[in-house]
PDB file of N, CA, C and O in Angstrom:
ATOM      1  N   MET A   1     103.557 118.931  75.539  1.00  0.00           N
ATOM      2  CA  MET A   1     104.584 118.323  76.360  1.00  0.00           C
ATOM      3  C   MET A   1     104.444 116.801  76.365  1.00  0.00           C
ATOM      4  O   MET A   1     105.411 116.083  76.110  1.00  0.00           O
ATOM      5  N   ALA A   2     103.252 116.319  76.654  1.00  0.00           N
ATOM      6  CA  ALA A   2     103.031 114.869  76.703  1.00  0.00           C
ATOM      7  C   ALA A   2     103.238 114.250  75.326  1.00  0.00           C
ATOM      8  O   ALA A   2     103.704 113.116  75.217  1.00  0.00           O
ATOM      9  N   ALA A   3     102.897 114.987  74.285  1.00  0.00           N
ATOM     10  CA  ALA A   3     103.104 114.475  72.927  1.00  0.00           C
ATOM     11  C   ALA A   3     104.593 114.341  72.643  1.00  0.00           C
ATOM     12  O   ALA A   3     105.030 113.345  72.067  1.00  0.00           O
ATOM     13  N   ASP A   4     105.374 115.339  73.044  1.00  0.00           N
ATOM     14  CA  ASP A   4     106.823 115.298  72.830  1.00  0.00           C
ATOM     15  C   ASP A   4     107.481 114.163  73.600  1.00  0.00           C
ATOM     16  O   ASP A   4     108.479 113.600  73.149  1.00  0.00           O
ATOM     17  N   MET A   5     106.934 113.829  74.747  1.00  0.00           N
ATOM     18  CA  MET A   5     107.516 112.780  75.589  1.00  0.00           C
ATOM     19  C   MET A   5     106.998 111.386  75.233  1.00  0.00           C
ATOM     20  O   MET A   5     107.466 110.390  75.783  1.00  0.00           O
ATOM     21  N   GLY A   6     106.042 111.318  74.325  1.00  0.00           N
ATOM     22  CA  GLY A   6     105.514 110.026  73.913  1.00  0.00           C
ATOM     23  C   GLY A   6     104.461 109.447  74.839  1.00  0.00           C
ATOM     24  O   GLY A   6     104.137 108.264  74.739  1.00  0.00           O
ATOM     25  N   CYS A   7     103.922 110.257  75.737  1.00  0.00           N
ATOM     26  CA  CYS A   7     102.934 109.774  76.712  1.00  0.00           C
ATOM     27  C   CYS A   7     101.685 109.213  76.034  1.00  0.00           C
ATOM     28  O   CYS A   7     101.079 108.257  76.518  1.00  0.00           O
ATOM     29  N   TYR A   8     101.307 109.825  74.902  1.00  0.00           N
ATOM     30  CA  TYR A   8     100.089 109.401  74.230  1.00  0.00           C
ATOM     31  C   TYR A   8     100.232 108.030  73.567  1.00  0.00           C
ATOM     32  O   TYR A   8      99.235 107.433  73.160  1.00  0.00           O
ATOM     33  N   ASN A   9     101.454 107.532  73.457  1.00  0.00           N
ATOM     34  CA  ASN A   9     101.636 106.195  72.906  1.00  0.00           C
ATOM     35  C   ASN A   9     100.918 105.163  73.771  1.00  0.00           C
ATOM     36  O   ASN A   9     100.390 104.178  73.255  1.00  0.00           O
ATOM     37  N   CYS A  10     100.898 105.382  75.060  1.00  0.00           N
ATOM     38  CA  CYS A  10     100.228 104.452  75.985  1.00  0.00           C
ATOM     39  C   CYS A  10      98.938 105.036  76.566  1.00  0.00           C
ATOM     40  O   CYS A  10      97.974 104.306  76.797  1.00  0.00           O
ATOM     41  N   HIS A  11      98.921 106.339  76.800  1.00  0.00           N
ATOM     42  CA  HIS A  11      97.809 106.966  77.511  1.00  0.00           C
ATOM     43  C   HIS A  11      96.870 107.744  76.592  1.00  0.00           C
ATOM     44  O   HIS A  11      95.981 108.451  77.066  1.00  0.00           O
ATOM     45  N   GLY A  12      97.067 107.615  75.274  1.00  0.00           N
ATOM     46  CA  GLY A  12      96.230 108.336  74.318  1.00  0.00           C
ATOM     47  C   GLY A  12      94.976 107.560  73.963  1.00  0.00           C
ATOM     48  O   GLY A  12      94.476 106.751  74.744  1.00  0.00           O
ATOM     49  N   SER A  13      94.486 107.826  72.773  1.00  0.00           N
ATOM     50  CA  SER A  13      93.269 107.163  72.316  1.00  0.00           C
ATOM     51  C   SER A  13      93.575 106.455  71.001  1.00  0.00           C
ATOM     52  O   SER A  13      93.888 107.124  70.016  1.00  0.00           O
ATOM     53  N   PRO A  14      93.498 105.161  70.949  1.00  0.00           N
ATOM     54  CA  PRO A  14      93.152 104.261  72.058  1.00  0.00           C
ATOM     55  C   PRO A  14      94.363 104.074  72.962  1.00  0.00           C
ATOM     56  O   PRO A  14      95.507 104.106  72.507  1.00  0.00           O
ATOM     57  N   LYS A  15      94.099 103.883  74.224  1.00  0.00           N
ATOM     58  CA  LYS A  15      95.176 103.683  75.188  1.00  0.00           C
ATOM     59  C   LYS A  15      95.571 102.212  75.205  1.00  0.00           C
ATOM     60  O   LYS A  15      94.813 101.352  74.757  1.00  0.00           O
ATOM     61  N   LEU A  16      96.749 101.933  75.720  1.00  0.00           N
ATOM     62  CA  LEU A  16      97.151 100.540  75.885  1.00  0.00           C
ATOM     63  C   LEU A  16      96.271  99.884  76.935  1.00  0.00           C
ATOM     64  O   LEU A  16      95.647 100.565  77.749  1.00  0.00           O
ATOM     65  N   GLN A  17      96.226  98.586  76.913  1.00  0.00           N
ATOM     66  CA  GLN A  17      95.309  97.803  77.743  1.00  0.00           C
ATOM     67  C   GLN A  17      95.156  98.301  79.176  1.00  0.00           C
ATOM     68  O   GLN A  17      94.055  98.681  79.573  1.00  0.00           O
ATOM     69  N   THR A  18      96.207  98.309  79.944  1.00  0.00           N
ATOM     70  CA  THR A  18      96.086  98.634  81.369  1.00  0.00           C
ATOM     71  C   THR A  18      96.488 100.063  81.698  1.00  0.00           C
ATOM     72  O   THR A  18      96.401 100.474  82.855  1.00  0.00           O
ATOM     73  N   ALA A  19      96.920 100.816  80.716  1.00  0.00           N
ATOM     74  CA  ALA A  19      97.353 102.195  80.966  1.00  0.00           C
ATOM     75  C   ALA A  19      96.141 103.081  81.236  1.00  0.00           C
ATOM     76  O   ALA A  19      95.146 103.003  80.515  1.00  0.00           O
ATOM     77  N   PRO A  20      96.214 103.920  82.262  1.00  0.00           N
ATOM     78  CA  PRO A  20      95.109 104.861  82.498  1.00  0.00           C
ATOM     79  C   PRO A  20      95.083 105.932  81.416  1.00  0.00           C
ATOM     80  O   PRO A  20      96.110 106.242  80.813  1.00  0.00           O
ATOM     81  N   SER A  21      93.923 106.486  81.179  1.00  0.00           N
ATOM     82  CA  SER A  21      93.790 107.566  80.195  1.00  0.00           C
ATOM     83  C   SER A  21      94.408 108.844  80.760  1.00  0.00           C
ATOM     84  O   SER A  21      94.630 108.965  81.965  1.00  0.00           O
ATOM     85  N   MET A  22      94.675 109.778  79.877  1.00  0.00           N
ATOM     86  CA  MET A  22      95.210 111.074  80.323  1.00  0.00           C
ATOM     87  C   MET A  22      94.202 111.769  81.230  1.00  0.00           C
ATOM     88  O   MET A  22      94.589 112.415  82.204  1.00  0.00           O
ATOM     89  N   ALA A  23      92.917 111.644  80.921  1.00  0.00           N
ATOM     90  CA  ALA A  23      91.890 112.267  81.764  1.00  0.00           C
ATOM     91  C   ALA A  23      91.927 111.668  83.168  1.00  0.00           C
ATOM     92  O   ALA A  23      91.802 112.397  84.152  1.00  0.00           O
ATOM     93  N   SER A  24      92.095 110.379  83.268  1.00  0.00           N
ATOM     94  CA  SER A  24      92.178 109.721  84.573  1.00  0.00           C
ATOM     95  C   SER A  24      93.430 110.164  85.328  1.00  0.00           C
ATOM     96  O   SER A  24      93.381 110.416  86.532  1.00  0.00           O
ATOM     97  N   LEU A  25      94.539 110.255  84.618  1.00  0.00           N
ATOM     98  CA  LEU A  25      95.784 110.714  85.253  1.00  0.00           C
ATOM     99  C   LEU A  25      95.650 112.153  85.747  1.00  0.00           C
ATOM    100  O   LEU A  25      96.115 112.488  86.836  1.00  0.00           O
ATOM    101  N   ALA A  26      95.012 112.998  84.941  1.00  0.00           N
ATOM    102  CA  ALA A  26      94.818 114.399  85.325  1.00  0.00           C
ATOM    103  C   ALA A  26      93.914 114.504  86.546  1.00  0.00           C
ATOM    104  O   ALA A  26      94.164 115.306  87.447  1.00  0.00           O
ATOM    105  N   GLU A  27      92.872 113.698  86.570  1.00  0.00           N
ATOM    106  CA  GLU A  27      91.959 113.713  87.718  1.00  0.00           C
ATOM    107  C   GLU A  27      92.690 113.301  89.000  1.00  0.00           C
ATOM    108  O   GLU A  27      92.487 113.895  90.059  1.00  0.00           O
ATOM    109  N   HIS A  28      93.523 112.299  88.890  1.00  0.00           N
ATOM    110  CA  HIS A  28      94.284 111.823  90.049  1.00  0.00           C
ATOM    111  C   HIS A  28      95.308 112.870  90.499  1.00  0.00           C
ATOM    112  O   HIS A  28      95.455 113.130  91.693  1.00  0.00           O
ATOM    113  N   ALA A  29      96.009 113.463  89.537  1.00  0.00           N
ATOM    114  CA  ALA A  29      97.035 114.457  89.858  1.00  0.00           C
ATOM    115  C   ALA A  29      96.430 115.733  90.421  1.00  0.00           C
ATOM    116  O   ALA A  29      97.088 116.434  91.190  1.00  0.00           O
ATOM    117  N   ALA A  30      95.199 116.049  90.057  1.00  0.00           N
ATOM    118  CA  ALA A  30      94.549 117.279  90.532  1.00  0.00           C
ATOM    119  C   ALA A  30      94.426 117.302  92.046  1.00  0.00           C
ATOM    120  O   ALA A  30      94.322 118.374  92.642  1.00  0.00           O
ATOM    121  N   LYS A  31      94.436 116.142  92.668  1.00  0.00           N
ATOM    122  CA  LYS A  31      94.348 116.073  94.132  1.00  0.00           C
ATOM    123  C   LYS A  31      95.557 116.731  94.798  1.00  0.00           C
ATOM    124  O   LYS A  31      95.485 117.142  95.956  1.00  0.00           O
ATOM    125  N   ALA A  32      96.662 116.828  94.066  1.00  0.00           N
ATOM    126  CA  ALA A  32      97.877 117.429  94.620  1.00  0.00           C
ATOM    127  C   ALA A  32      98.091 118.860  94.130  1.00  0.00           C
ATOM    128  O   ALA A  32      99.105 119.477  94.457  1.00  0.00           O
ATOM    129  N   ARG A  33      97.166 119.386  93.363  1.00  0.00           N
ATOM    130  CA  ARG A  33      97.305 120.740  92.816  1.00  0.00           C
ATOM    131  C   ARG A  33      97.597 121.731  93.930  1.00  0.00           C
ATOM    132  O   ARG A  33      96.904 121.767  94.947  1.00  0.00           O
ATOM    133  N   GLY A  34      98.639 122.539  93.723  1.00  0.00           N
ATOM    134  CA  GLY A  34      99.002 123.567  94.692  1.00  0.00           C
ATOM    135  C   GLY A  34      99.871 123.082  95.843  1.00  0.00           C
ATOM    136  O   GLY A  34     100.310 123.891  96.660  1.00  0.00           O
ATOM    137  N   ASP A  35     100.128 121.794  95.927  1.00  0.00           N
ATOM    138  CA  ASP A  35     100.942 121.219  97.006  1.00  0.00           C
ATOM    139  C   ASP A  35     102.278 120.775  96.407  1.00  0.00           C
ATOM    140  O   ASP A  35     102.400 119.666  95.887  1.00  0.00           O
ATOM    141  N   ASP A  36     103.281 121.665  96.488  1.00  0.00           N
ATOM    142  CA  ASP A  36     104.575 121.391  95.858  1.00  0.00           C
ATOM    143  C   ASP A  36     105.198 120.080  96.320  1.00  0.00           C
ATOM    144  O   ASP A  36     105.740 119.336  95.503  1.00  0.00           O
ATOM    145  N   GLU A  37     105.130 119.791  97.589  1.00  0.00           N
ATOM    146  CA  GLU A  37     105.732 118.555  98.097  1.00  0.00           C
ATOM    147  C   GLU A  37     105.019 117.324  97.544  1.00  0.00           C
ATOM    148  O   GLU A  37     105.668 116.350  97.164  1.00  0.00           O
ATOM    149  N   ALA A  38     103.716 117.362  97.498  1.00  0.00           N
ATOM    150  CA  ALA A  38     102.946 116.232  96.964  1.00  0.00           C
ATOM    151  C   ALA A  38     103.238 116.039  95.477  1.00  0.00           C
ATOM    152  O   ALA A  38     103.339 114.906  95.007  1.00  0.00           O
ATOM    153  N   LEU A  39     103.372 117.131  94.742  1.00  0.00           N
ATOM    154  CA  LEU A  39     103.675 117.031  93.320  1.00  0.00           C
ATOM    155  C   LEU A  39     105.071 116.456  93.101  1.00  0.00           C
ATOM    156  O   LEU A  39     105.274 115.653  92.190  1.00  0.00           O
ATOM    157  N   LYS A  40     106.027 116.860  93.923  1.00  0.00           N
ATOM    158  CA  LYS A  40     107.389 116.310  93.816  1.00  0.00           C
ATOM    159  C   LYS A  40     107.390 114.819  94.120  1.00  0.00           C
ATOM    160  O   LYS A  40     108.075 114.049  93.447  1.00  0.00           O
ATOM    161  N   LYS A  41     106.635 114.409  95.120  1.00  0.00           N
ATOM    162  CA  LYS A  41     106.553 112.989  95.457  1.00  0.00           C
ATOM    163  C   LYS A  41     105.914 112.202  94.322  1.00  0.00           C
ATOM    164  O   LYS A  41     106.354 111.094  94.014  1.00  0.00           O
ATOM    165  N   ARG A  42     104.890 112.756  93.702  1.00  0.00           N
ATOM    166  CA  ARG A  42     104.248 112.081  92.568  1.00  0.00           C
ATOM    167  C   ARG A  42     105.228 111.955  91.409  1.00  0.00           C
ATOM    168  O   ARG A  42     105.249 110.931  90.726  1.00  0.00           O
ATOM    169  N   ALA A  43     106.037 112.983  91.180  1.00  0.00           N
ATOM    170  CA  ALA A  43     107.031 112.931  90.106  1.00  0.00           C
ATOM    171  C   ALA A  43     108.077 111.862  90.394  1.00  0.00           C
ATOM    172  O   ALA A  43     108.486 111.136  89.487  1.00  0.00           O
ATOM    173  N   GLN A  44     108.509 111.759  91.633  1.00  0.00           N
ATOM    174  CA  GLN A  44     109.475 110.720  92.007  1.00  0.00           C
ATOM    175  C   GLN A  44     108.873 109.336  91.825  1.00  0.00           C
ATOM    176  O   GLN A  44     109.536 108.424  91.329  1.00  0.00           O
ATOM    177  N   LYS A  45     107.634 109.182  92.220  1.00  0.00           N
ATOM    178  CA  LYS A  45     106.947 107.903  92.079  1.00  0.00           C
ATOM    179  C   LYS A  45     106.779 107.545  90.601  1.00  0.00           C
ATOM    180  O   LYS A  45     106.933 106.384  90.221  1.00  0.00           O
ATOM    181  N   LEU A  46     106.468 108.525  89.783  1.00  0.00           N
ATOM    182  CA  LEU A  46     106.327 108.309  88.348  1.00  0.00           C
ATOM    183  C   LEU A  46     107.617 107.737  87.765  1.00  0.00           C
ATOM    184  O   LEU A  46     107.583 106.774  87.000  1.00  0.00           O
ATOM    185  N   ARG A  47     108.742 108.327  88.124  1.00  0.00           N
ATOM    186  CA  ARG A  47     110.034 107.889  87.593  1.00  0.00           C
ATOM    187  C   ARG A  47     110.451 106.530  88.140  1.00  0.00           C
ATOM    188  O   ARG A  47     111.103 105.755  87.442  1.00  0.00           O
ATOM    189  N   ALA A  48     110.081 106.236  89.379  1.00  0.00           N
ATOM    190  CA  ALA A  48     110.525 105.000  90.025  1.00  0.00           C
ATOM    191  C   ALA A  48     109.789 103.775  89.497  1.00  0.00           C
ATOM    192  O   ALA A  48     110.365 102.689  89.419  1.00  0.00           O
ATOM    193  N   GLY A  49     108.533 103.941  89.138  1.00  0.00           N
ATOM    194  CA  GLY A  49     107.755 102.782  88.713  1.00  0.00           C
ATOM    195  C   GLY A  49     107.629 101.804  89.868  1.00  0.00           C
ATOM    196  O   GLY A  49     107.613 102.201  91.033  1.00  0.00           O
ATOM    197  N   SER A  50     107.541 100.537  89.539  1.00  0.00           N
ATOM    198  CA  SER A  50     107.493  99.514  90.581  1.00  0.00           C
ATOM    199  C   SER A  50     108.215  98.279  90.091  1.00  0.00           C
ATOM    200  O   SER A  50     108.448  98.118  88.893  1.00  0.00           O
ATOM    201  N   ALA A  51     108.566  97.417  91.012  1.00  0.00           N
ATOM    202  CA  ALA A  51     109.277  96.196  90.647  1.00  0.00           C
ATOM    203  C   ALA A  51     108.425  95.309  89.746  1.00  0.00           C
ATOM    204  O   ALA A  51     108.949  94.620  88.871  1.00  0.00           O
ATOM    205  N   LEU A  52     107.122  95.328  89.958  1.00  0.00           N
ATOM    206  CA  LEU A  52     106.227  94.481  89.169  1.00  0.00           C
ATOM    207  C   LEU A  52     105.873  95.093  87.817  1.00  0.00           C
ATOM    208  O   LEU A  52     105.566  94.374  86.866  1.00  0.00           O
ATOM    209  N   HIS A  53     105.915  96.414  87.735  1.00  0.00           N
ATOM    210  CA  HIS A  53     105.523  97.098  86.504  1.00  0.00           C
ATOM    211  C   HIS A  53     106.521  98.194  86.140  1.00  0.00           C
ATOM    212  O   HIS A  53     106.166  99.373  86.141  1.00  0.00           O
ATOM    213  N   PRO A  54     107.764  97.823  85.829  1.00  0.00           N
ATOM    214  CA  PRO A  54     108.709  98.866  85.422  1.00  0.00           C
ATOM    215  C   PRO A  54     108.293  99.442  84.067  1.00  0.00           C
ATOM    216  O   PRO A  54     107.886  98.707  83.168  1.00  0.00           O
ATOM    217  N   ILE A  55     108.399 100.730  83.938  1.00  0.00           N
ATOM    218  CA  ILE A  55     108.018 101.397  82.689  1.00  0.00           C
ATOM    219  C   ILE A  55     109.226 102.209  82.235  1.00  0.00           C
ATOM    220  O   ILE A  55     109.540 103.255  82.801  1.00  0.00           O
ATOM    221  N   ALA A  56     109.886 101.711  81.215  1.00  0.00           N
ATOM    222  CA  ALA A  56     111.133 102.312  80.749  1.00  0.00           C
ATOM    223  C   ALA A  56     110.965 103.787  80.398  1.00  0.00           C
ATOM    224  O   ALA A  56     111.833 104.598  80.720  1.00  0.00           O
ATOM    225  N   ALA A  57     109.869 104.141  79.750  1.00  0.00           N
ATOM    226  CA  ALA A  57     109.654 105.545  79.368  1.00  0.00           C
ATOM    227  C   ALA A  57     109.581 106.448  80.592  1.00  0.00           C
ATOM    228  O   ALA A  57     110.062 107.581  80.553  1.00  0.00           O
ATOM    229  N   HIS A  58     108.993 105.968  81.664  1.00  0.00           N
ATOM    230  CA  HIS A  58     108.917 106.751  82.902  1.00  0.00           C
ATOM    231  C   HIS A  58     110.294 106.861  83.548  1.00  0.00           C
ATOM    232  O   HIS A  58     110.673 107.922  84.045  1.00  0.00           O
ATOM    233  N   GLU A  59     111.031 105.772  83.539  1.00  0.00           N
ATOM    234  CA  GLU A  59     112.356 105.762  84.166  1.00  0.00           C
ATOM    235  C   GLU A  59     113.337 106.674  83.446  1.00  0.00           C
ATOM    236  O   GLU A  59     114.283 107.173  84.055  1.00  0.00           O
ATOM    237  N   ARG A  60     113.117 106.898  82.142  1.00  0.00           N
ATOM    238  CA  ARG A  60     114.012 107.769  81.361  1.00  0.00           C
ATOM    239  C   ARG A  60     113.750 109.255  81.580  1.00  0.00           C
ATOM    240  O   ARG A  60     114.574 110.084  81.193  1.00  0.00           O
ATOM    241  N   LEU A  61     112.631 109.605  82.188  1.00  0.00           N
ATOM    242  CA  LEU A  61     112.339 111.013  82.445  1.00  0.00           C
ATOM    243  C   LEU A  61     113.340 111.600  83.425  1.00  0.00           C
ATOM    244  O   LEU A  61     113.703 110.959  84.411  1.00  0.00           O
ATOM    245  N   SER A  62     113.777 112.799  83.157  1.00  0.00           N
ATOM    246  CA  SER A  62     114.622 113.493  84.135  1.00  0.00           C
ATOM    247  C   SER A  62     113.724 113.904  85.301  1.00  0.00           C
ATOM    248  O   SER A  62     112.506 113.988  85.140  1.00  0.00           O
ATOM    249  N   PRO A  63     114.308 114.159  86.471  1.00  0.00           N
ATOM    250  CA  PRO A  63     113.484 114.628  87.590  1.00  0.00           C
ATOM    251  C   PRO A  63     112.704 115.892  87.229  1.00  0.00           C
ATOM    252  O   PRO A  63     111.546 116.043  87.620  1.00  0.00           O
ATOM    253  N   GLU A  64     113.333 116.791  86.488  1.00  0.00           N
ATOM    254  CA  GLU A  64     112.681 118.043  86.109  1.00  0.00           C
ATOM    255  C   GLU A  64     111.512 117.794  85.150  1.00  0.00           C
ATOM    256  O   GLU A  64     110.443 118.385  85.304  1.00  0.00           O
ATOM    257  N   ALA A  65     111.718 116.921  84.165  1.00  0.00           N
ATOM    258  CA  ALA A  65     110.663 116.620  83.205  1.00  0.00           C
ATOM    259  C   ALA A  65     109.487 115.925  83.890  1.00  0.00           C
ATOM    260  O   ALA A  65     108.328 116.215  83.593  1.00  0.00           O
ATOM    261  N   ALA A  66     109.789 115.017  84.798  1.00  0.00           N
ATOM    262  CA  ALA A  66     108.722 114.310  85.522  1.00  0.00           C
ATOM    263  C   ALA A  66     107.900 115.296  86.339  1.00  0.00           C
ATOM    264  O   ALA A  66     106.674 115.196  86.382  1.00  0.00           O
ATOM    265  N   GLU A  67     108.564 116.244  86.985  1.00  0.00           N
ATOM    266  CA  GLU A  67     107.842 117.222  87.793  1.00  0.00           C
ATOM    267  C   GLU A  67     106.991 118.143  86.914  1.00  0.00           C
ATOM    268  O   GLU A  67     105.855 118.458  87.270  1.00  0.00           O
ATOM    269  N   LEU A  68     107.529 118.576  85.771  1.00  0.00           N
ATOM    270  CA  LEU A  68     106.740 119.402  84.848  1.00  0.00           C
ATOM    271  C   LEU A  68     105.516 118.642  84.354  1.00  0.00           C
ATOM    272  O   LEU A  68     104.426 119.205  84.250  1.00  0.00           O
ATOM    273  N   LEU A  69     105.701 117.369  84.054  1.00  0.00           N
ATOM    274  CA  LEU A  69     104.597 116.548  83.572  1.00  0.00           C
ATOM    275  C   LEU A  69     103.515 116.391  84.636  1.00  0.00           C
ATOM    276  O   LEU A  69     102.326 116.507  84.338  1.00  0.00           O
ATOM    277  N   VAL A  70     103.921 116.129  85.864  1.00  0.00           N
ATOM    278  CA  VAL A  70     102.957 115.974  86.957  1.00  0.00           C
ATOM    279  C   VAL A  70     102.231 117.298  87.216  1.00  0.00           C
ATOM    280  O   VAL A  70     101.025 117.303  87.461  1.00  0.00           O
ATOM    281  N   ARG A  71     102.947 118.400  87.163  1.00  0.00           N
ATOM    282  CA  ARG A  71     102.298 119.711  87.352  1.00  0.00           C
ATOM    283  C   ARG A  71     101.285 119.981  86.230  1.00  0.00           C
ATOM    284  O   ARG A  71     100.185 120.473  86.481  1.00  0.00           O
ATOM    285  N   TRP A  72     101.669 119.654  84.999  1.00  0.00           N
ATOM    286  CA  TRP A  72     100.777 119.831  83.855  1.00  0.00           C
ATOM    287  C   TRP A  72      99.520 118.981  84.037  1.00  0.00           C
ATOM    288  O   TRP A  72      98.409 119.448  83.790  1.00  0.00           O
ATOM    289  N   LEU A  73      99.698 117.752  84.462  1.00  0.00           N
ATOM    290  CA  LEU A  73      98.548 116.875  84.712  1.00  0.00           C
ATOM    291  C   LEU A  73      97.666 117.455  85.814  1.00  0.00           C
ATOM    292  O   LEU A  73      96.440 117.435  85.705  1.00  0.00           O
ATOM    293  N   SER A  74      98.287 117.971  86.871  1.00  0.00           N
ATOM    294  CA  SER A  74      97.504 118.492  88.013  1.00  0.00           C
ATOM    295  C   SER A  74      96.669 119.705  87.623  1.00  0.00           C
ATOM    296  O   SER A  74      95.673 120.016  88.277  1.00  0.00           O
ATOM    297  N   GLU A  75      97.074 120.384  86.564  1.00  0.00           N
ATOM    298  CA  GLU A  75      96.341 121.559  86.087  1.00  0.00           C
ATOM    299  C   GLU A  75      95.300 121.192  85.027  1.00  0.00           C
ATOM    300  O   GLU A  75      94.698 122.076  84.418  1.00  0.00           O
ATOM    301  N   GLY A  76      95.089 119.907  84.808  1.00  0.00           N
ATOM    302  CA  GLY A  76      94.058 119.467  83.881  1.00  0.00           C
ATOM    303  C   GLY A  76      94.564 118.915  82.560  1.00  0.00           C
ATOM    304  O   GLY A  76      93.768 118.518  81.709  1.00  0.00           O
ATOM    305  N   ALA A  77      95.870 118.886  82.378  1.00  0.00           N
ATOM    306  CA  ALA A  77      96.474 118.322  81.152  1.00  0.00           C
ATOM    307  C   ALA A  77      95.941 118.979  79.889  1.00  0.00           C
ATOM    308  O   ALA A  77      95.620 118.302  78.912  1.00  0.00           O
ATOM    309  N   LYS A  78      95.850 120.286  79.919  1.00  0.00           N
ATOM    310  CA  LYS A  78      95.352 121.019  78.739  1.00  0.00           C
ATOM    311  C   LYS A  78      96.451 121.880  78.164  1.00  0.00           C
ATOM    312  O   LYS A  78      96.236 122.573  77.170  1.00  0.00           O
TER     313      LYS A  78
END
């Protein structure tokens, strides 16, 4: 899934300068494992980015794709 979405372009090996690794993202997302509301909020946050660090690839994700990606990360990204 992450390969199809191009996530490894920034979060793969080697990762881009400030981008967190997939392992780091999975560890962070695991805190919300099993909590549907928390996972939905993380997916919304992923798509929204921030004013200081807009990420076009994240903004292009559909709400459904973002939620699937966050759920996949929360399960260990395997």
